[in-house]
Residue frames relative to the residue before (quaternion, step in Angstrom):
aa qw qx qy qz dx dy dz
M 1.0000 0.0000 0.0000 0.0000 0.00 0.00 0.00
K 0.4398 -0.6982 0.5047 0.2538 3.56 -0.99 0.92
P 0.5250 -0.6141 0.4632 0.3641 3.60 -1.06 0.58
K 0.4302 -0.6946 0.5153 0.2588 3.56 -1.05 0.78
S 0.1901 -0.7771 0.5912 0.1024 3.56 -0.94 0.88
S 0.5858 -0.5834 0.4246 0.3691 3.56 -1.27 0.20
C 0.5344 0.6247 -0.4068 0.3982 3.61 1.26 -0.05
L 0.5143 -0.6112 0.5006 0.3337 3.54 -1.20 0.55
R 0.1273 0.7852 -0.5971 0.1031 3.57 -0.88 0.91
F 0.5829 -0.5707 0.4458 0.3685 3.56 -1.27 0.29
V 0.4186 -0.6668 0.5557 0.2673 3.53 -1.14 0.72
T 0.1172 -0.7967 0.5910 0.0478 3.59 -0.88 0.94
S 0.6616 -0.5066 0.3689 0.4118 3.55 -1.30 0.21
D 0.5504 0.6050 -0.4016 0.4120 3.61 1.18 -0.40
D 0.6408 0.5506 -0.3219 0.4274 3.56 1.12 -0.69
Y 0.8307 0.2300 -0.0785 0.5008 3.59 0.98 -0.78
G 0.6329 -0.5977 0.3209 0.3731 3.57 1.17 0.26
S 0.8390 0.0013 0.0224 0.5437 3.62 0.27 -1.10
S 0.5969 -0.5771 0.4184 0.3683 3.54 -1.21 0.50
L 0.5953 0.5558 -0.3698 0.4471 3.62 1.13 -0.54
R 0.6616 0.4880 -0.3033 0.4818 3.58 0.93 -0.86
L 0.6172 0.5462 -0.3356 0.4563 3.56 1.07 -0.76
A 0.6624 0.5008 -0.3069 0.4650 3.58 0.90 -0.92
E 0.6379 0.5201 -0.3266 0.4647 3.58 1.00 -0.83
M 0.6639 0.5174 -0.3011 0.4481 3.57 0.93 -0.91
R 0.6594 0.4992 -0.3106 0.4685 3.59 0.95 -0.85
M 0.6314 0.5277 -0.3335 0.4601 3.59 1.02 -0.79
R 0.6470 0.5156 -0.3214 0.4608 3.58 0.95 -0.84
M 0.6666 0.5053 -0.3061 0.4545 3.58 0.91 -0.94
W 0.7119 0.4421 -0.2689 0.4748 3.60 0.79 -0.98
G 0.6080 0.5565 -0.3549 0.4412 3.58 1.06 -0.66
K 0.6592 0.4952 -0.3107 0.4729 3.57 0.94 -0.86
R 0.6567 0.5040 -0.3161 0.4635 3.58 0.95 -0.83
S 0.6518 0.5170 -0.3201 0.4531 3.58 0.98 -0.83
I 0.6584 0.4931 -0.3130 0.4747 3.56 0.95 -0.83
T 0.6445 0.5046 -0.3231 0.4749 3.58 0.96 -0.82
G 0.6558 0.5094 -0.3059 0.4657 3.59 0.93 -0.89
L 0.6429 0.5147 -0.3136 0.4727 3.55 1.00 -0.83
G 0.6419 0.5287 -0.3163 0.4565 3.58 1.00 -0.83
V 0.6493 0.5032 -0.3076 0.4802 3.57 0.98 -0.85
A 0.6538 0.5143 -0.3154 0.4567 3.60 0.94 -0.88
V 0.6517 0.5043 -0.3159 0.4702 3.60 0.94 -0.87
A 0.6477 0.5184 -0.3211 0.4568 3.60 0.96 -0.82
M 0.6546 0.5090 -0.3144 0.4622 3.60 0.99 -0.82
V 0.6540 0.4960 -0.3147 0.4766 3.60 0.94 -0.84
A 0.6510 0.5117 -0.3207 0.4600 3.59 0.94 -0.82
A 0.6426 0.5096 -0.3257 0.4704 3.60 0.99 -0.77
G 0.6479 0.5099 -0.3153 0.4699 3.59 0.98 -0.79
A 0.6536 0.5014 -0.3114 0.4738 3.56 0.97 -0.81
A 0.6327 0.5219 -0.3402 0.4599 3.59 1.01 -0.73
N 0.6453 0.5042 -0.3241 0.4737 3.59 0.99 -0.78
A 0.6631 0.4912 -0.3159 0.4682 3.60 0.91 -0.83
A 0.6516 0.5032 -0.3235 0.4665 3.59 0.98 -0.80
A 0.6912 0.4428 -0.2694 0.5036 3.55 1.12 -0.63
G 0.2443 0.8143 -0.4985 0.1695 3.61 1.30 0.22
D 0.0249 0.8158 -0.5704 0.0926 3.53 -0.35 1.27
I 0.1656 -0.8075 0.5604 0.0802 3.56 -0.59 1.12
T 0.4867 0.6557 -0.4549 0.3554 3.60 1.22 -0.05
G 0.5293 0.5958 -0.4822 0.3638 3.54 -1.13 0.72
V 0.5683 -0.5769 0.4624 0.3610 3.53 -1.35 -0.20
W 0.1267 -0.8057 0.5786 -0.0023 3.54 -0.85 1.11
L 0.3597 -0.7038 0.5709 0.2219 3.55 -1.16 0.67
A 0.1500 -0.7742 0.6124 0.0562 3.55 -0.65 1.20
P 0.5315 -0.6682 0.4103 0.3205 3.61 -0.90 0.81
S 0.6096 0.5564 -0.3620 0.4334 3.61 1.11 -0.54
R 0.8522 -0.0715 -0.0014 0.5183 3.56 -0.64 1.18
S 0.4852 -0.6717 0.4224 0.3675 3.60 1.20 0.46
A 0.1909 0.8264 -0.5051 0.1597 3.56 1.04 0.79
H 0.2480 -0.7069 0.6415 0.1649 3.51 -1.20 0.69
V 0.0831 -0.8115 0.5783 -0.0140 3.55 -0.61 1.19
E 0.2088 -0.7702 0.5915 0.1151 3.55 -0.83 0.99
I 0.1362 -0.7696 0.6217 0.0519 3.55 -0.75 1.14
E 0.0725 0.7963 -0.5932 0.0937 3.54 -0.86 1.00
R 0.5890 -0.5377 0.4512 0.4005 3.55 -1.32 0.15
C 0.0595 -0.7504 0.6580 0.0182 3.52 -1.07 0.89
G 0.7798 -0.1621 0.0607 0.6017 3.57 0.21 1.29
D 0.8016 -0.2294 0.1997 0.5147 3.57 -0.74 -1.09
T 0.6966 0.4275 -0.2595 0.5144 3.60 1.27 -0.02
F 0.4331 -0.6504 0.5411 0.3109 3.54 -1.35 -0.06
C 0.0408 -0.7779 0.6268 0.0172 3.53 -1.15 0.69
G 0.1836 -0.7936 0.5718 0.0978 3.56 -1.26 0.30
K 0.0926 -0.7835 0.6132 0.0404 3.52 -1.16 0.70
I 0.4986 -0.6284 0.5069 0.3156 3.53 -1.22 0.56
V 0.1369 -0.8015 0.5780 0.0688 3.59 -0.76 1.03
Y 0.7782 -0.0036 -0.0206 0.6276 3.58 1.29 -0.29
A 0.1343 0.7568 -0.6371 0.0582 3.55 -1.19 0.61
K 0.4806 -0.6314 0.5196 0.3167 3.55 -1.14 0.64
P 0.3459 -0.7732 0.4846 0.2184 3.62 -0.49 1.11
P 0.4479 -0.6680 0.5156 0.2955 3.57 -1.05 0.72
A 0.6226 -0.5508 0.3965 0.3896 3.59 -1.15 0.51
S 0.6829 0.5000 -0.2851 0.4499 3.60 1.04 -0.73
N 0.7849 0.1667 -0.0844 0.5908 3.63 1.24 -0.33
P 0.0296 -0.8665 0.4978 0.0231 3.62 0.64 1.09
R 0.6721 0.4745 -0.3082 0.4776 3.64 1.15 -0.43
M 0.3805 -0.7602 0.4526 0.2692 3.61 1.33 0.06
L 0.2319 0.7794 -0.5403 0.2162 3.57 0.86 0.99
D 0.5127 -0.6484 0.4825 0.2896 3.54 -1.23 0.60
V 0.0063 -0.8864 0.4626 -0.0182 3.58 0.83 1.09
H 0.7154 0.4505 -0.2615 0.4656 3.64 1.13 -0.48
N 0.3748 0.7501 -0.4769 0.2637 3.58 1.26 0.08
K 0.5199 -0.6539 0.4629 0.2963 3.57 -1.03 0.85
D 0.6749 0.4331 -0.2714 0.5322 3.58 1.22 -0.56
P 0.4040 -0.7491 0.4684 0.2372 3.63 -0.42 1.16
D 0.6204 0.5593 -0.3471 0.4264 3.63 1.09 -0.61
L 0.7039 0.4588 -0.2626 0.4744 3.62 1.17 -0.52
R 0.4891 0.7013 -0.4152 0.3108 3.60 1.21 -0.12
T 0.6837 0.4640 -0.2928 0.4812 3.60 1.19 -0.30
R 0.5205 0.6294 -0.4295 0.3854 3.63 1.21 0.01
S 0.4834 -0.6443 0.5114 0.2996 3.54 -1.19 0.62
M 0.4544 -0.6767 0.5044 0.2849 3.57 -1.03 0.72
I 0.5658 0.5694 -0.3941 0.4476 3.61 1.18 -0.44
G 0.8038 0.2158 -0.2032 0.5158 3.56 -0.70 1.15
T 0.5709 0.5973 -0.3842 0.4119 3.59 1.23 -0.17
V 0.3976 -0.6832 0.5577 0.2534 3.57 -0.95 0.93
F 0.0410 -0.8233 0.5659 -0.0155 3.58 -0.62 1.14
M 0.7353 0.2338 -0.2016 0.6034 3.58 1.28 -0.02
E 0.1319 0.8053 -0.5616 0.1368 3.55 -0.85 1.00
G 0.7724 0.4158 -0.2713 0.3961 3.51 -1.34 0.35
F 0.4347 0.7053 -0.4675 0.3081 3.63 1.16 0.34
T 0.0101 -0.7830 0.6212 -0.0294 3.56 -0.92 1.00
G 0.5054 0.6422 -0.4862 0.3093 3.57 -1.27 0.38
G 0.2071 0.7617 -0.6064 0.0957 3.50 -1.14 -0.79
P 0.6018 -0.0216 -0.7718 -0.2044 1.68 -2.40 0.32
D 0.7824 0.3010 -0.1998 0.5073 3.63 1.14 -0.21
K 0.7533 0.2553 -0.1911 0.5752 3.63 1.27 -0.01
W 0.0586 -0.7669 0.6390 0.0067 3.51 -1.04 0.93
S 0.0002 -0.8110 0.5827 -0.0511 3.58 -0.83 0.97
G 0.6475 0.5524 -0.3780 0.3643 3.53 -1.34 -0.16
G 0.5835 0.6069 -0.3650 0.3974 3.55 1.26 -0.01
R 0.3553 -0.6987 0.5789 0.2245 3.50 -1.39 0.16
L 0.1828 -0.7688 0.6079 0.0775 3.55 -1.11 0.83
Y 0.2057 -0.7536 0.6122 0.1222 3.54 -0.82 1.00
N 0.2022 -0.7734 0.5922 0.1017 3.58 -0.83 1.02
P 0.2934 -0.7872 0.5127 0.1771 3.61 -0.33 1.17
G 0.5644 0.6207 -0.3747 0.3947 3.59 1.22 -0.32
D 0.8098 0.1583 -0.0938 0.5571 3.59 1.10 -0.60
G 0.4965 -0.6968 0.4041 0.3234 3.59 1.28 -0.03
N 0.5698 0.5963 -0.3767 0.4217 3.60 1.26 0.20
T 0.3098 -0.7163 0.5948 0.1928 3.53 -1.31 0.45
Y 0.1341 -0.8050 0.5778 0.0151 3.56 -0.94 1.01
R 0.5295 -0.5639 0.5129 0.3722 3.55 -1.32 0.36
G 0.1561 -0.8328 0.5285 0.0522 3.56 -0.94 0.86
L 0.1054 -0.7468 0.6540 0.0595 3.49 -1.36 0.48
I 0.1286 -0.7685 0.6240 0.0599 3.56 -0.94 0.96
T 0.0487 -0.7738 0.6314 0.0131 3.55 -0.94 0.95
L 0.2872 -0.7374 0.5871 0.1701 3.57 -0.78 1.04
V 0.2802 -0.7848 0.5345 0.1408 3.57 -0.38 1.26
D 0.7257 -0.1849 0.1340 0.6491 3.55 1.03 -0.92
D 0.7704 -0.3727 0.2227 0.4668 3.61 -1.23 -0.03
D 0.7878 0.3371 -0.1556 0.4914 3.60 1.09 -0.63
H 0.7430 0.3270 -0.2129 0.5437 3.63 1.24 0.08
L 0.0211 0.7707 -0.6367 -0.0141 3.53 -1.04 0.77
Q 0.2998 -0.7202 0.5962 0.1896 3.51 -1.25 0.54
L 0.1466 -0.7689 0.6200 0.0531 3.52 -0.87 1.06
K 0.0521 -0.8043 0.5916 -0.0203 3.55 -0.77 1.09
G 0.0793 -0.7897 0.6080 0.0205 3.55 -0.87 1.01
C 0.0817 -0.8210 0.5651 -0.0044 3.58 -0.85 0.99
A 0.3301 -0.6978 0.6013 0.2063 3.55 -1.03 0.89
F 0.7425 0.0095 0.0183 0.6695 3.55 1.11 -0.87
W 0.6939 -0.4925 0.3047 0.4280 3.62 -1.17 0.36
F 0.7420 0.3884 -0.2224 0.4991 3.61 1.10 -0.55
L 0.6967 0.4167 -0.2581 0.5239 3.60 1.26 -0.18
C 0.2336 0.7885 -0.5158 0.2402 3.55 0.14 1.36
K 0.1394 -0.7335 0.6544 0.1195 3.53 -1.36 0.38
S 0.1500 -0.7923 0.5880 0.0638 3.53 -1.11 0.76
Q 0.0820 -0.7491 0.6541 0.0652 3.51 -1.32 0.52
T 0.2675 -0.7198 0.6105 0.1939 3.53 -1.21 0.58
W 0.1689 -0.7884 0.5885 0.0602 3.53 -0.80 1.08
V 0.2821 -0.7452 0.5876 0.1408 3.55 -1.22 0.66
R 0.4549 -0.6843 0.4986 0.2761 3.57 -0.90 0.96
L 0.2957 -0.7264 0.5943 0.1780 3.56 -1.01 0.88
K 0.3412 -0.7495 0.5370 0.1828 3.55 -0.81 1.02
A 0.5113 -0.6212 0.4923 0.3322 3.57 -1.11 0.67
L 0.4073 -0.7258 0.5038 0.2312 3.56 -0.99 0.83
């Protein structure tokens, strides 16, 4: 019998005497690896499912429009969102809702205004909500998709074929 070294090498029939014993030994080795691999795969899938089940859209998100910070929270049985910060445009430094269809609301500040509301569902998709676009004063049907724990996609549609989407990034607490 050859001396065993610490290097990885193939098991041969010289190591175990007969080809039947060799086959049994290889089956045992591969069987253990397969079971271990299967166990690791099941654990990874279970962890992913736990994260998806824990899909939480509440928190502060960075929207690409005007570098806005949007806080999404529970509003009763639904989710809603408000702008908590945005870089003001030069043409509207006070961030007023100048394009609102209701003339009485054109003097309100967009900071703190709920512009998305009525979203229900989960754990990775919320629908049935409405999105107010302060850029044009219109309200659109909305869909939120949680891509992963730190990214969500917000989609607003005027009609089923006329939609725009944005990907938002979760802002971490400092």
